[in-house]
VEXDREN-2710 file (C-alpha; in Angstrom, 1 decimal):
% VEXDREN-2710
k/r/px/py/pz
1/UNK/48.6/131.5/38.4
2/UNK/49.1/133.1/41.8
3/UNK/48.7/129.6/43.4
4/UNK/51.4/128.2/41.1
5/UNK/53.8/131.0/42.0
6/UNK/53.1/130.6/45.8
7/UNK/53.6/126.9/45.5
8/UNK/57.0/127.3/43.8
9/UNK/58.1/129.9/46.3
10/UNK/57.1/127.7/49.2
11/UNK/58.9/124.8/47.7
12/UNK/62.1/126.9/47.2
13/UNK/61.9/128.2/50.7
14/UNK/61.5/124.7/52.1
15/UNK/64.5/123.5/50.1
16/UNK/66.6/126.5/51.3
17/UNK/65.7/125.7/54.9
18/UNK/66.7/122.1/54.5
19/UNK/70.1/123.1/53.0
20/UNK/70.8/125.6/55.8
21/UNK/69.7/123.1/58.5
22/UNK/72.2/120.6/57.0
23/UNK/75.0/123.2/57.0
24/UNK/74.2/124.0/60.6
25/UNK/74.2/120.4/61.5
26/UNK/77.7/119.6/60.1
27/UNK/79.4/122.8/61.3
28/UNK/81.0/122.1/64.6
29/UNK/80.8/125.7/65.9
30/UNK/77.2/126.2/64.8
31/UNK/74.6/126.8/67.5
32/UNK/72.2/123.8/67.5
33/UNK/69.5/126.1/68.9
34/UNK/69.2/127.5/65.3
35/UNK/67.7/124.3/64.0
36/UNK/64.4/124.8/65.7
37/UNK/63.7/128.5/65.0
38/UNK/60.4/127.6/63.2
39/UNK/58.9/126.8/66.7
40/UNK/59.6/130.3/68.1
41/UNK/56.9/133.0/68.2
42/UNK/57.4/136.5/66.9
43/UNK/58.6/137.9/70.2
44/UNK/61.2/135.2/70.7
45/UNK/62.4/135.7/67.1
46/UNK/62.7/139.5/67.6
47/UNK/64.7/138.9/70.8
48/UNK/67.1/136.5/69.0
49/UNK/67.4/139.0/66.1
50/UNK/68.3/141.8/68.6
51/UNK/70.9/139.5/70.2
52/UNK/72.6/138.7/66.9
53/UNK/72.5/142.4/65.9
54/UNK/74.3/143.3/69.2
55/UNK/76.9/140.5/68.6
56/UNK/77.6/142.0/65.1
57/UNK/78.1/145.5/66.5
58/UNK/81.3/144.5/68.2
59/UNK/82.7/142.7/65.2
60/UNK/85.1/144.2/62.7
61/UNK/86.1/142.2/59.7
62/UNK/89.2/142.9/57.5
63/UNK/88.9/143.0/53.7
64/UNK/90.5/139.6/53.5
65/UNK/87.7/138.2/55.7
66/UNK/89.7/137.8/59.0
67/UNK/88.1/139.0/62.2
68/UNK/90.1/141.9/63.7
69/UNK/88.0/142.6/66.8
70/UNK/85.3/140.4/68.4
71/UNK/83.2/140.5/71.5
72/UNK/83.1/137.3/73.6
73/UNK/81.1/134.6/71.9
74/UNK/78.0/133.4/73.7
75/UNK/76.5/129.9/73.6
76/UNK/73.0/130.1/72.3
77/UNK/72.3/126.5/73.1
78/UNK/71.7/127.7/76.7
79/UNK/68.9/130.1/75.7
END
């Protein structure tokens, strides 16, 4: 039973990753570096997580979804 649940979860995760990859691929402003995150080790992922956390700290979003204040956008394709 545990194997069946794990298999279903893995399949769902794979499908979710493929959908997100497709959304990143078709979004012009998306960072292409995000498509290969699976190849990063834990230290690199943590560094990237901290980077995104710091980007979000300077971001204020109005209730209607518009950005009120934003720090300069960095290009992660150069990482």
